[in-house]
MOPAC internal coordinates of N, CA, C and O (Angstrom, degrees):
PM7 1SCF
backbone

  N    0.0000 0     0.00 0     0.00 0    0    0    0
  C    1.4742 1     0.00 0     0.00 0    1    0    0
  C    1.5128 1   109.66 1     0.00 0    2    1    0
  O    1.2310 1   120.35 1   -28.33 1    3    2    1
  N    1.2928 1   116.94 1   151.67 1    3    2    1
  C    1.4548 1   123.80 1   179.32 1    5    3    2
  C    1.5510 1   109.59 1   -58.94 1    6    5    3
  O    1.2310 1   120.59 1   -43.21 1    7    6    5
  N    1.3102 1   116.48 1   136.79 1    7    6    5
  C    1.4724 1   122.27 1  -176.40 1    9    7    6
  C    1.5501 1   111.69 1   -62.75 1   10    9    7
  O    1.2310 1   120.21 1   134.71 1   11   10    9
  N    1.2992 1   117.19 1   -45.29 1   11   10    9
  C    1.4615 1   119.06 1   179.05 1   13   11   10
  C    1.4994 1   112.01 1   -63.22 1   14   13   11
  O    1.2310 1   120.16 1   134.46 1   15   14   13
  N    1.3095 1   117.30 1   -45.54 1   15   14   13
  C    1.4516 1   121.19 1   177.71 1   17   15   14
  C    1.5502 1   110.86 1   -57.77 1   18   17   15
  O    1.2310 1   121.29 1   133.64 1   19   18   17
  N    1.3054 1   115.14 1   -46.36 1   19   18   17
  C    1.4470 1   119.25 1   178.79 1   21   19   18
  C    1.4933 1   112.68 1   -60.28 1   22   21   19
  O    1.2310 1   119.93 1   137.34 1   23   22   21
  N    1.3252 1   117.74 1   -42.66 1   23   22   21
  C    1.4644 1   122.31 1   178.75 1   25   23   22
  C    1.5266 1   110.58 1   -60.61 1   26   25   23
  O    1.2310 1   119.78 1   139.72 1   27   26   25
  N    1.3424 1   118.02 1   -40.28 1   27   26   25
  C    1.4518 1   122.84 1  -177.19 1   29   27   26
  C    1.5493 1   114.03 1   -78.28 1   30   29   27
  O    1.2310 1   121.11 1   175.42 1   31   30   29
  N    1.3128 1   115.48 1    -4.58 1   31   30   29
  C    1.5067 1   116.31 1   177.44 1   33   31   30
  C    1.5203 1   110.07 1   -80.46 1   34   33   31
  O    1.2310 1   119.31 1   172.21 1   35   34   33
  N    1.3313 1   118.92 1    -7.79 1   35   34   33
  C    1.4560 1   122.31 1   178.53 1   37   35   34
  C    1.5410 1   108.39 1   -93.58 1   38   37   35
  O    1.2310 1   120.79 1   -42.59 1   39   38   37
  N    1.3291 1   116.09 1   137.41 1   39   38   37
  C    1.4494 1   123.03 1   178.62 1   41   39   38
  C    1.5346 1   109.75 1   -54.53 1   42   41   39
  O    1.2310 1   119.61 1   -50.17 1   43   42   41
  N    1.3424 1   118.35 1   129.83 1   43   42   41
  C    1.4418 1   120.95 1  -177.48 1   45   43   42
  C    1.5374 1   109.96 1  -156.89 1   46   45   43
  O    1.2310 1   120.02 1    -9.96 1   47   46   45
  N    1.3363 1   117.56 1   170.04 1   47   46   45
  C    1.4736 1   122.23 1  -179.97 1   49   47   46
  C    1.5337 1   110.79 1   -66.55 1   50   49   47
  O    1.2310 1   121.88 1   -43.25 1   51   50   49
  N    1.3355 1   114.01 1   136.75 1   51   50   49
  C    1.4561 1   122.25 1   176.49 1   53   51   50
  C    1.5060 1   107.07 1  -136.61 1   54   53   51
  O    1.2310 1   121.48 1   -16.52 1   55   54   53
  N    1.3332 1   114.77 1   163.48 1   55   54   53
  C    1.4382 1   122.09 1   172.92 1   57   55   54
  C    1.5479 1   107.83 1  -145.39 1   58   57   55
  O    1.2310 1   121.86 1   -24.48 1   59   58   57
  N    1.3051 1   114.05 1   155.52 1   59   58   57
  C    1.4659 1   119.45 1   176.24 1   61   59   58
  C    1.5108 1   107.15 1   -77.44 1   62   61   59
  O    1.2310 1   121.34 1   -43.40 1   63   62   61
  N    1.3367 1   115.04 1   136.60 1   63   62   61
  C    1.4549 1   121.48 1   176.46 1   65   63   62
  C    1.4923 1   110.30 1  -109.55 1   66   65   63
  O    1.2310 1   120.24 1   -66.13 1   67   66   65
  N    1.2984 1   117.15 1   113.87 1   67   66   65
  C    1.4509 1   122.34 1  -176.96 1   69   67   66
  C    1.5104 1   109.04 1  -134.10 1   70   69   67
  O    1.2310 1   121.06 1   -44.57 1   71   70   69
  N    1.3110 1   115.57 1   135.43 1   71   70   69
  C    1.4868 1   120.60 1  -179.36 1   73   71   70
  C    1.5464 1   108.15 1  -126.64 1   74   73   71
  O    1.2310 1   118.20 1   -33.03 1   75   74   73
  N    1.2749 1   121.03 1   146.97 1   75   74   73
  C    1.4667 1   126.29 1     4.77 1   77   75   74
  C    1.5018 1   113.68 1   -83.50 1   78   77   75
  O    1.2310 1   118.93 1   162.02 1   79   78   77
  N    1.3278 1   119.64 1   -17.98 1   79   78   77
  C    1.4486 1   120.62 1  -177.73 1   81   79   78
  C    1.5298 1   108.80 1  -130.59 1   82   81   79
  O    1.2310 1   120.65 1   -47.03 1   83   82   81
  N    1.3299 1   116.37 1   132.97 1   83   82   81
  C    1.4607 1   121.92 1  -178.81 1   85   83   82
  C    1.5177 1   110.02 1   -85.57 1   86   85   83
  O    1.2310 1   120.42 1   -81.67 1   87   86   85
  N    1.3269 1   116.81 1    98.33 1   87   86   85
  C    1.4625 1   122.63 1   179.33 1   89   87   86
  C    1.5371 1   110.34 1  -129.57 1   90   89   87
  O    1.2310 1   120.73 1   -19.21 1   91   90   89
  N    1.3086 1   116.21 1   160.79 1   91   90   89
  C    1.4743 1   122.43 1   174.33 1   93   91   90
  C    1.5154 1   109.79 1   -57.38 1   94   93   91
  O    1.2310 1   121.00 1   133.79 1   95   94   93
  N    1.3107 1   115.70 1   -46.21 1   95   94   93
  C    1.4435 1   121.15 1  -177.71 1   97   95   94
  C    1.5279 1   111.86 1   -58.53 1   98   97   95
  O    1.2310 1   121.26 1   136.79 1   99   98   97
  N    1.3198 1   115.19 1   -43.21 1   99   98   97
  C    1.4830 1   118.66 1   178.50 1  101   99   98
  C    1.5204 1   112.22 1   -67.20 1  102  101   99
  O    1.2310 1   120.81 1   144.94 1  103  102  101
  N    1.3454 1   116.06 1   -35.06 1  103  102  101
  C    1.4796 1   121.01 1   176.09 1  105  103  102
  C    1.5275 1   109.42 1   -65.46 1  106  105  103
  O    1.2310 1   119.78 1   137.13 1  107  106  105
  N    1.3227 1   118.02 1   -42.87 1  107  106  105
  C    1.4696 1   121.96 1   178.76 1  109  107  106
  C    1.5078 1   110.00 1   -61.50 1  110  109  107
  O    1.2310 1   120.85 1   137.65 1  111  110  109
  N    1.3394 1   115.98 1   -42.35 1  111  110  109
  C    1.4838 1   120.36 1   178.06 1  113  111  110
  C    1.5145 1   110.51 1   -61.14 1  114  113  111
  O    1.2310 1   120.64 1   137.40 1  115  114  113
  N    1.3354 1   116.38 1   -42.60 1  115  114  113
  C    1.4721 1   119.76 1   179.85 1  117  115  114
  C    1.5412 1   111.25 1   -63.43 1  118  117  115
  O    1.2310 1   120.95 1   139.31 1  119  118  117
  N    1.3438 1   115.78 1   -40.69 1  119  118  117
  C    1.4710 1   120.20 1   177.98 1  121  119  118
  C    1.5218 1   108.96 1   -63.03 1  122  121  119
  O    1.2310 1   120.09 1   132.79 1  123  122  121
  N    1.3119 1   117.43 1   -47.21 1  123  122  121
  C    1.4693 1   121.71 1   179.63 1  125  123  122
  C    1.5238 1   112.10 1   -60.39 1  126  125  123
  O    1.2310 1   120.70 1   148.13 1  127  126  125
  N    1.2919 1   116.27 1   -31.87 1  127  126  125
  C    1.4665 1   122.93 1   179.16 1  129  127  126
  C    1.5569 1   109.98 1   -76.67 1  130  129  127
  O    1.2310 1   120.75 1   156.76 1  131  130  129
  N    1.3672 1   116.16 1   -23.24 1  131  130  129
  C    1.4742 1   119.97 1   178.22 1  133  131  130
  C    1.5011 1   113.32 1    92.01 1  134  133  131
  O    1.2310 1   119.38 1  -164.08 1  135  134  133
  N    1.3222 1   118.78 1    15.92 1  135  134  133
  C    1.4616 1   120.81 1  -176.59 1  137  135  134
  C    1.5213 1   109.25 1  -148.73 1  138  137  135
  O    1.2310 1   120.35 1   -60.00 1  139  138  137
  N    1.3159 1   116.94 1   120.00 1  139  138  137
  C    1.4914 1   122.48 1   179.27 1  141  139  138
  C    1.5382 1   110.84 1  -125.84 1  142  141  139
  O    1.2310 1   122.54 1   -25.21 1  143  142  141
  N    1.3049 1   112.75 1   154.79 1  143  142  141
  C    1.4937 1   119.19 1   176.08 1  145  143  142
  C    1.5375 1   105.41 1  -106.51 1  146  145  143
  O    1.2310 1   121.19 1   -54.92 1  147  146  145
  N    1.3467 1   115.34 1   125.08 1  147  146  145
  C    1.4547 1   122.61 1   178.75 1  149  147  146
  C    1.5093 1   109.21 1  -115.43 1  150  149  147
  O    1.2310 1   120.35 1   -52.82 1  151  150  149
  N    1.3394 1   116.93 1   127.18 1  151  150  149
  C    1.4636 1   122.45 1  -177.41 1  153  151  150
  C    1.5356 1   108.16 1  -104.19 1  154  153  151
  O    1.2310 1   121.11 1   -68.83 1  155  154  153
  N    1.3392 1   115.48 1   111.17 1  155  154  153
  C    1.4434 1   123.01 1   175.04 1  157  155  154
  C    1.5303 1   107.09 1   -81.33 1  158  157  155
  O    1.2310 1   120.64 1   -59.72 1  159  158  157
  N    1.3096 1   116.38 1   120.28 1  159  158  157
  C    1.4614 1   121.42 1  -171.53 1  161  159  158
  C    1.4942 1   113.60 1   -93.29 1  162  161  159
  O    1.2310 1   119.22 1   174.01 1  163  162  161
  N    1.3555 1   119.09 1    -5.99 1  163  162  161
  C    1.4540 1   122.57 1  -174.21 1  165  163  162
  C    1.5176 1   114.27 1   -88.16 1  166  165  163
  O    1.2310 1   119.53 1  -168.41 1  167  166  165
  N    1.3001 1   118.51 1    11.59 1  167  166  165
  C    1.4680 1   120.89 1   176.99 1  169  167  166
  C    1.5413 1   108.82 1  -112.99 1  170  169  167
  O    1.2310 1   120.58 1   -19.53 1  171  170  169
  N    1.3178 1   116.50 1   160.47 1  171  170  169
  C    1.4675 1   119.04 1   178.65 1  173  171  170
  C    1.5115 1   109.69 1   -61.72 1  174  173  171
  O    1.2310 1   120.79 1   -64.79 1  175  174  173
  N    1.3375 1   116.09 1   115.21 1  175  174  173
  C    1.4674 1   121.11 1  -177.02 1  177  175  174
  C    1.5068 1   112.98 1    81.17 1  178  177  175
  O    1.2310 1   118.66 1   171.79 1  179  178  177
  N    1.2975 1   120.15 1    -8.21 1  179  178  177
  C    1.4792 1   122.92 1   178.71 1  181  179  178
  C    1.5185 1   108.88 1    83.85 1  182  181  179
  O    1.2310 1   122.14 1   -18.61 1  183  182  181
  N    1.3226 1   113.52 1   161.39 1  183  182  181
  C    1.4611 1   120.45 1   178.26 1  185  183  182
  C    1.5321 1   106.93 1  -134.85 1  186  185  183
  O    1.2310 1   121.38 1   -60.10 1  187  186  185
  N    1.3178 1   114.97 1   119.90 1  187  186  185
  C    1.4717 1   120.70 1  -179.94 1  189  187  186
  C    1.4931 1   108.92 1  -102.66 1  190  189  187
  O    1.2310 1   120.63 1   -52.92 1  191  190  189
  N    1.3786 1   116.41 1   127.08 1  191  190  189
  C    1.4653 1   122.47 1  -178.45 1  193  191  190
  C    1.5179 1   110.32 1  -120.82 1  194  193  191
  O    1.2310 1   120.76 1   -43.33 1  195  194  193
  N    1.3053 1   116.15 1   136.67 1  195  194  193
  C    1.4293 1   122.06 1   170.47 1  197  195  194
  C    1.5123 1   110.99 1   -86.89 1  198  197  195
  O    1.2310 1   120.12 1   -56.00 1  199  198  197
  N    1.3101 1   117.38 1   124.00 1  199  198  197
  C    1.4490 1   121.95 1  -171.37 1  201  199  198
  C    1.5210 1   109.35 1  -118.39 1  202  201  199
  O    1.2310 1   120.41 1   -58.93 1  203  202  201
  N    1.3387 1   116.83 1   121.07 1  203  202  201
  C    1.4621 1   121.39 1   171.77 1  205  203  202
  C    1.5192 1   108.39 1   -84.45 1  206  205  203
  O    1.2310 1   120.96 1   -65.37 1  207  206  205
  N    1.3053 1   115.76 1   114.63 1  207  206  205
  C    1.4831 1   121.97 1  -171.71 1  209  207  206
  C    1.5312 1   112.54 1   -70.23 1  210  209  207
  O    1.2310 1   122.69 1   -33.80 1  211  210  209
  N    1.3145 1   112.45 1   146.20 1  211  210  209
  C    1.4682 1   121.12 1   172.83 1  213  211  210
  C    1.5373 1   104.91 1  -107.03 1  214  213  211
  O    1.2310 1   119.25 1   -81.75 1  215  214  213
  N    1.3415 1   119.04 1    98.25 1  215  214  213
  C    1.4552 1   122.59 1  -173.96 1  217  215  214
  C    1.5430 1   112.61 1   -56.20 1  218  217  215
  O    1.2310 1   119.72 1   151.52 1  219  218  217
  N    1.3206 1   118.15 1   -28.48 1  219  218  217
  C    1.4554 1   120.30 1  -179.24 1  221  219  218
  C    1.5146 1   112.45 1   -70.25 1  222  221  219
  O    1.2310 1   120.35 1   161.13 1  223  222  221
  N    1.3385 1   116.94 1   -18.87 1  223  222  221
  C    1.4737 1   118.86 1  -178.59 1  225  223  222
  C    1.5466 1   112.05 1  -108.93 1  226  225  223
  O    1.2310 1   119.54 1   170.38 1  227  226  225
  N    1.3067 1   118.49 1    -9.62 1  227  226  225
  C    1.4499 1   120.93 1   178.98 1  229  227  226
  C    1.5337 1   109.82 1   -77.85 1  230  229  227
  O    1.2310 1   120.34 1   -32.49 1  231  230  229
  N    1.3090 1   116.96 1   147.51 1  231  230  229
  C    1.4713 1   121.56 1   177.02 1  233  231  230
  C    1.5406 1   107.40 1  -122.82 1  234  233  231
  O    1.2310 1   121.22 1   -72.05 1  235  234  233
  N    1.3370 1   115.27 1   107.95 1  235  234  233
  C    1.4600 1   120.31 1  -176.34 1  237  235  234
  C    1.5108 1   113.39 1  -112.19 1  238  237  235
  O    1.2310 1   120.45 1   178.71 1  239  238  237
  N    1.3463 1   116.75 1    -1.29 1  239  238  237
  C    1.4751 1   121.42 1  -173.31 1  241  239  238
  C    1.5625 1   111.85 1   -67.48 1  242  241  239
  O    1.2310 1   120.30 1   160.03 1  243  242  241
  N    1.3272 1   117.03 1   -19.97 1  243  242  241
  C    1.4858 1   120.01 1  -177.74 1  245  243  242
  C    1.5344 1   111.80 1   -84.65 1  246  245  243
  O    1.2310 1   120.36 1  -173.66 1  247  246  245
  N    1.2903 1   116.91 1     6.34 1  247  246  245
  C    1.5052 1   119.78 1  -175.51 1  249  247  246
  C    1.4952 1   110.87 1  -100.50 1  250  249  247
  O    1.2310 1   121.31 1   -45.98 1  251  250  249
  N    1.3197 1   115.10 1   134.02 1  251  250  249
  C    1.4772 1   122.19 1   167.29 1  253  251  250
  C    1.4993 1   105.39 1  -111.38 1  254  253  251
  O    1.2310 1   121.93 1   -85.54 1  255  254  253
  N    1.3230 1   113.91 1    94.46 1  255  254  253
  C    1.4762 1   119.23 1  -173.09 1  257  255  254
  C    1.5630 1   111.42 1   -67.41 1  258  257  255
  O    1.2310 1   120.33 1   151.40 1  259  258  257
  N    1.2943 1   116.98 1   -28.60 1  259  258  257
  C    1.5024 1   118.34 1  -179.95 1  261  259  258
  C    1.5053 1   111.70 1   -68.23 1  262  261  259
  O    1.2310 1   119.74 1   135.91 1  263  262  261
  N    1.3221 1   118.10 1   -44.09 1  263  262  261
  C    1.4422 1   121.95 1  -176.12 1  265  263  262
  C    1.5573 1   111.85 1   -91.43 1  266  265  263
  O    1.2310 1   120.77 1   165.07 1  267  266  265
  N    1.3278 1   116.13 1   -14.93 1  267  266  265
  C    1.4357 1   120.68 1  -179.49 1  269  267  266
  C    1.5154 1   113.20 1    75.85 1  270  269  267
  O    1.2310 1   120.69 1  -151.39 1  271  270  269
  N    1.2998 1   116.28 1    28.61 1  271  270  269
  C    1.4506 1   118.50 1   179.80 1  273  271  270
  C    1.5185 1   110.94 1  -116.01 1  274  273  271
  O    1.2310 1   121.14 1   -15.84 1  275  274  273
  N    1.2984 1   115.43 1   164.16 1  275  274  273
  C    1.4753 1   120.81 1   179.23 1  277  275  274
  C    1.4974 1   110.90 1    98.54 1  278  277  275
  O    1.2310 1   122.05 1     0.53 1  279  278  277
  N    1.3295 1   113.68 1  -179.47 1  279  278  277
  C    1.4563 1   120.90 1   179.93 1  281  279  278
  C    1.4974 1   110.06 1  -132.25 1  282  281  279
  O    1.2310 1   121.71 1   -28.52 1  283  282  281
  N    1.3269 1   114.33 1   151.48 1  283  282  281
  C    1.4854 1   121.28 1   174.96 1  285  283  282
  C    1.5377 1   108.45 1  -124.72 1  286  285  283
  O    1.2310 1   122.40 1   -26.19 1  287  286  285
  N    1.2995 1   113.01 1   153.81 1  287  286  285
  C    1.4670 1   119.00 1   174.39 1  289  287  286
  C    1.5239 1   104.71 1  -115.11 1  290  289  287
  O    1.2310 1   120.87 1   -56.86 1  291  290  289
  N    1.3414 1   115.94 1   123.14 1  291  290  289
  C    1.4657 1   121.62 1   177.34 1  293  291  290
  C    1.5347 1   106.68 1  -111.97 1  294  293  291
  O    1.2310 1   121.00 1   -44.37 1  295  294  293
  N    1.2936 1   115.70 1   135.63 1  295  294  293
  C    1.4468 1   123.25 1  -179.61 1  297  295  294
  C    1.4988 1   109.16 1  -135.93 1  298  297  295
  O    1.2310 1   120.15 1   -44.26 1  299  298  297
  N    1.3197 1   117.32 1   135.74 1  299  298  297
  C    1.4784 1   119.83 1   177.76 1  301  299  298
  C    1.5327 1   109.86 1  -173.05 1  302  301  299
  O    1.2310 1   122.49 1    -8.49 1  303  302  301
  N    1.3112 1   112.84 1   171.51 1  303  302  301
  C    1.4698 1   119.62 1  -173.03 1  305  303  302
  C    1.5063 1   114.38 1  -108.65 1  306  305  303
  O    1.2310 1   121.75 1   -17.72 1  307  306  305
  N    1.3147 1   114.25 1   162.28 1  307  306  305
  C    1.4580 1   122.93 1   175.24 1  309  307  306
  C    1.5575 1   107.55 1  -165.87 1  310  309  307
  O    1.2310 1   121.47 1    -5.82 1  311  310  309
  N    1.3118 1   114.79 1   174.18 1  311  310  309
  C    1.4699 1   119.03 1   172.51 1  313  311  310
  C    1.5202 1   105.51 1  -118.60 1  314  313  311
  O    1.2310 1   121.46 1   -52.82 1  315  314  313
  N    1.3210 1   114.81 1   127.18 1  315  314  313
  C    1.4875 1   121.65 1   179.37 1  317  315  314
  C    1.5166 1   107.99 1  -125.07 1  318  317  315
  O    1.2310 1   121.48 1   -63.73 1  319  318  317
  N    1.3552 1   114.76 1   116.27 1  319  318  317
  C    1.4688 1   120.84 1   178.29 1  321  319  318
  C    1.5372 1   110.84 1    53.54 1  322  321  319
  O    1.2310 1   120.97 1  -131.62 1  323  322  321
  N    1.3211 1   115.75 1    48.38 1  323  322  321
  C    1.4579 1   125.24 1   177.69 1  325  323  322
  C    1.5355 1   114.74 1    63.34 1  326  325  323
  O    1.2310 1   121.42 1  -154.08 1  327  326  325
  N    1.3398 1   114.89 1    25.92 1  327  326  325
  C    1.4493 1   119.92 1   175.40 1  329  327  326
  C    1.5188 1   107.58 1  -125.44 1  330  329  327
  O    1.2310 1   121.29 1   -54.76 1  331  330  329
  N    1.3510 1   115.13 1   125.24 1  331  330  329
  C    1.4732 1   120.07 1   176.31 1  333  331  330
  C    1.5277 1   106.70 1   -76.78 1  334  333  331
  O    1.2310 1   121.77 1   -53.95 1  335  334  333
  N    1.3285 1   114.21 1   126.05 1  335  334  333
  C    1.4431 1   120.72 1  -179.39 1  337  335  334
  C    1.5278 1   110.94 1  -132.63 1  338  337  335
  O    1.2310 1   121.54 1   -17.03 1  339  338  337
  N    1.3214 1   114.66 1   162.97 1  339  338  337
  C    1.4561 1   123.75 1   174.48 1  341  339  338
  C    1.5225 1   105.89 1  -118.85 1  342  341  339
  O    1.2310 1   120.03 1   -53.33 1  343  342  341
  N    1.3173 1   117.55 1   126.67 1  343  342  341
  C    1.4512 1   122.64 1   177.93 1  345  343  342
  C    1.5090 1   108.62 1   -94.08 1  346  345  343
  O    1.2310 1   121.35 1   -47.45 1  347  346  345
  N    1.3820 1   115.02 1   132.55 1  347  346  345
  C    1.4281 1   122.50 1   175.99 1  349  347  346
  C    1.5042 1   107.00 1  -120.04 1  350  349  347
  O    1.2310 1   119.22 1   -59.57 1  351  350  349
  N    1.3539 1   119.10 1   120.43 1  351  350  349
  C    1.4745 1   120.10 1   178.93 1  353  351  350
  C    1.5203 1   110.56 1  -136.75 1  354  353  351
  O    1.2310 1   120.80 1   -45.28 1  355  354  353
  N    1.3167 1   116.07 1   134.72 1  355  354  353
  C    1.4745 1   123.97 1   171.13 1  357  355  354
  C    1.4761 1   107.05 1  -101.88 1  358  357  355
  O    1.2310 1   120.41 1   -58.21 1  359  358  357
  N    1.3444 1   116.83 1   121.79 1  359  358  357
  C    1.4838 1   122.36 1  -175.24 1  361  359  358
  C    1.4862 1   109.92 1  -121.36 1  362  361  359
  O    1.2310 1   121.30 1   -49.53 1  363  362  361
  N    1.3322 1   115.12 1   130.47 1  363  362  361
  C    1.4793 1   122.74 1   175.30 1  365  363  362
  C    1.5181 1   107.06 1   -88.83 1  366  365  363
  O    1.2310 1   120.78 1   -55.35 1  367  366  365
  N    1.3544 1   116.11 1   124.65 1  367  366  365
  C    1.4531 1   119.61 1  -174.36 1  369  367  366
  C    1.5467 1   112.68 1   -66.79 1  370  369  367
  O    1.2310 1   120.04 1   152.36 1  371  370  369
  N    1.3278 1   117.53 1   -27.64 1  371  370  369
  C    1.4681 1   120.00 1   179.87 1  373  371  370
  C    1.4925 1   111.98 1   -65.17 1  374  373  371
  O    1.2310 1   120.10 1   144.74 1  375  374  373
  N    1.3319 1   117.42 1   -35.26 1  375  374  373
  C    1.4611 1   120.38 1  -174.70 1  377  375  374
  C    1.5431 1   112.86 1  -114.94 1  378  377  375
  O    1.2310 1   120.40 1   168.87 1  379  378  377
  N    1.3140 1   116.85 1   -11.13 1  379  378  377
  C    1.4999 1   122.53 1  -172.98 1  381  379  378
  C    1.5154 1   111.76 1    54.20 1  382  381  379
  O    1.2310 1   121.83 1  -146.60 1  383  382  381
  N    1.3396 1   114.11 1    33.40 1  383  382  381
  C    1.4854 1   121.64 1   175.63 1  385  383  382
  C    1.4912 1   108.86 1  -134.81 1  386  385  383
  O    1.2310 1   121.41 1   -11.88 1  387  386  385
  N    1.3382 1   114.91 1   168.12 1  387  386  385
  C    1.4456 1   120.20 1   179.78 1  389  387  386
  C    1.4906 1   111.74 1   176.41 1  390  389  387
  O    1.2310 1   121.04 1    41.78 1  391  390  389
  N    1.3360 1   115.61 1  -138.22 1  391  390  389
  C    1.4659 1   120.81 1   179.29 1  393  391  390
  C    1.4957 1   108.45 1  -130.34 1  394  393  391
  O    1.2310 1   121.15 1   -24.80 1  395  394  393
  N    1.3457 1   115.40 1   155.20 1  395  394  393
  C    1.4694 1   119.11 1   177.54 1  397  395  394
  C    1.5227 1   110.66 1  -160.42 1  398  397  395
  O    1.2310 1   122.49 1   -10.10 1  399  398  397
  N    1.3122 1   112.83 1   169.90 1  399  398  397
  C    1.4581 1   121.72 1   178.70 1  401  399  398
  C    1.5320 1   109.28 1  -159.77 1  402  401  399
  O    1.2310 1   121.60 1   -16.63 1  403  402  401
  N    1.3289 1   114.55 1   163.37 1  403  402  401
  C    1.4578 1   119.95 1   173.25 1  405  403  402
  C    1.5001 1   111.38 1  -104.44 1  406  405  403
  O    1.2310 1   120.37 1   -32.60 1  407  406  405
  N    1.2979 1   116.90 1   147.40 1  407  406  405
  C    1.4655 1   123.34 1   174.12 1  409  407  406
  C    1.5027 1   106.87 1  -113.40 1  410  409  407
  O    1.2310 1   118.92 1   -57.55 1  411  410  409
  N    1.3129 1   119.66 1   122.45 1  411  410  409
  C    1.4802 1   123.19 1  -178.98 1  413  411  410
  C    1.5491 1   108.15 1   -75.67 1  414  413  411
  O    1.2310 1   122.01 1   -49.90 1  415  414  413
  N    1.3240 1   113.75 1   130.10 1  415  414  413
  C    1.4606 1   119.86 1   176.96 1  417  415  414
  C    1.5302 1   111.02 1  -103.78 1  418  417  415
  O    1.2310 1   120.06 1   128.88 1  419  418  417
  N    1.3554 1   117.49 1   -51.12 1  419  418  417
  C    1.4647 1   119.90 1   175.96 1  421  419  418
  C    1.5142 1   109.54 1  -173.63 1  422  421  419
  O    1.2310 1   121.11 1   -26.95 1  423  422  421
  N    1.3236 1   115.48 1   153.05 1  423  422  421
  C    1.4398 1   119.96 1   175.15 1  425  423  422
  C    1.5335 1   108.98 1   -87.77 1  426  425  423
  O    1.2310 1   121.43 1   -34.93 1  427  426  425
  N    1.3474 1   114.88 1   145.07 1  427  426  425
  C    1.4505 1   119.97 1   179.97 1  429  427  426
  C    1.5452 1   109.10 1  -127.29 1  430  429  427
  O    1.2310 1   121.70 1   -26.52 1  431  430  429
  N    1.3081 1   114.35 1   153.48 1  431  430  429
  C    1.4657 1   117.70 1   177.25 1  433  431  430
  C    1.5264 1   109.01 1   -84.61 1  434  433  431
  O    1.2310 1   119.91 1   -19.25 1  435  434  433
  N    1.3164 1   117.78 1   160.75 1  435  434  433
  C    1.4731 1   121.25 1   176.55 1  437  435  434
  C    1.5379 1   110.25 1   -54.78 1  438  437  435
  O    1.2310 1   119.68 1   138.40 1  439  438  437
  N    1.3398 1   118.21 1   -41.60 1  439  438  437
  C    1.4649 1   119.92 1  -178.58 1  441  439  438
  C    1.5218 1   111.30 1   -64.22 1  442  441  439
  O    1.2310 1   119.51 1   138.82 1  443  442  441
  N    1.3424 1   118.54 1   -41.18 1  443  442  441
  C    1.4504 1   122.31 1   178.63 1  445  443  442
  C    1.5383 1   109.81 1   -61.87 1  446  445  443
  O    1.2310 1   121.17 1   135.49 1  447  446  445
  N    1.3232 1   115.37 1   -44.51 1  447  446  445
  C    1.4345 1   120.35 1   179.22 1  449  447  446
  C    1.5171 1   112.24 1   -61.08 1  450  449  447
  O    1.2310 1   120.48 1   138.10 1  451  450  449
  N    1.3522 1   116.69 1   -41.90 1  451  450  449
  C    1.4699 1   119.78 1   178.05 1  453  451  450
  C    1.5205 1   111.40 1   -63.62 1  454  453  451
  O    1.2310 1   120.21 1   140.21 1  455  454  453
  N    1.3358 1   117.20 1   -39.79 1  455  454  453
  C    1.5216 1   120.02 1   176.97 1  457  455  454
  C    1.4734 1   111.90 1   -63.26 1  458  457  455
  O    1.2310 1   119.83 1   138.26 1  459  458  457
  N    1.3870 1   117.93 1   -41.74 1  459  458  457
  C    1.4449 1   120.20 1   179.84 1  461  459  458
  C    1.5342 1   111.17 1   -64.06 1  462  461  459
  O    1.2310 1   121.31 1   135.48 1  463  462  461
  N    1.3262 1   115.10 1   -44.52 1  463  462  461
  C    1.4821 1   118.99 1   179.54 1  465  463  462
  C    1.5318 1   111.60 1   -62.79 1  466  465  463
  O    1.2310 1   120.43 1   140.79 1  467  466  465
  N    1.3220 1   116.79 1   -39.21 1  467  466  465
  C    1.4806 1   121.67 1   179.05 1  469  467  466
  C    1.5404 1   109.22 1   -65.10 1  470  469  467
  O    1.2310 1   120.78 1   138.82 1  471  470  469
  N    1.3220 1   116.11 1   -41.18 1  471  470  469
  C    1.4920 1   120.35 1  -179.76 1  473  471  470
  C    1.5260 1   109.21 1   -65.37 1  474  473  471
  O    1.2310 1   119.41 1   136.85 1  475  474  473
  N    1.3112 1   118.73 1   -43.15 1  475  474  473
  C    1.4901 1   123.02 1   179.69 1  477  475  474
  C    1.5186 1   108.79 1   -64.05 1  478  477  475
  O    1.2310 1   119.99 1   138.92 1  479  478  477
  N    1.3366 1   117.63 1   -41.08 1  479  478  477
  C    1.4833 1   120.38 1  -178.72 1  481  479  478
  C    1.5399 1   107.68 1   -66.02 1  482  481  479
  O    1.2310 1   120.19 1   143.94 1  483  482  481
  N    1.2856 1   117.25 1   -36.06 1  483  482  481
  C    1.4892 1   119.89 1  -179.81 1  485  483  482
  C    1.5183 1   112.02 1   -68.26 1  486  485  483
  O    1.2310 1   120.66 1   145.66 1  487  486  485
  N    1.3281 1   116.34 1   -34.34 1  487  486  485
  C    1.4556 1   121.56 1   177.18 1  489  487  486
  C    1.5062 1   112.57 1   -70.35 1  490  489  487
  O    1.2310 1   120.57 1   147.39 1  491  490  489
  N    1.3278 1   116.51 1   -32.61 1  491  490  489
  C    1.4887 1   120.37 1  -179.42 1  493  491  490
  C    1.4984 1   113.24 1   -74.39 1  494  493  491
  O    1.2310 1   119.87 1   160.05 1  495  494  493
  N    1.3085 1   117.86 1   -19.95 1  495  494  493
  C    1.4738 1   123.70 1  -177.78 1  497  495  494
  C    1.4987 1   113.20 1   -69.62 1  498  497  495
  O    1.2310 1   120.10 1   180.00 1  499  498  497

């Protein structure tokens, strides 16, 4: 298995990465859009991953968006270094930081990845 993927399968500190300004409101907008950036801080220089959320697995009921308190669990998939993974992150709204890890789903070849991307692009048209 890929070394980076393996390293990120262990629970570690993460934070939400939002540009241009890291705010709760911007994080809520990203969740509503279904795509968040999670920064894994346990690697040299950090590793930022774009995660397409799976709403059926996310847990947002613990959030009080108005006061900025509580925690949310965001879960979603991506492909990292030809490995399909699911990202699990618990985020504290007060700090927009928490813990996270990757769950390995399956390894894919570059050709399989290209076919999947082409199929998704065709669906978006």
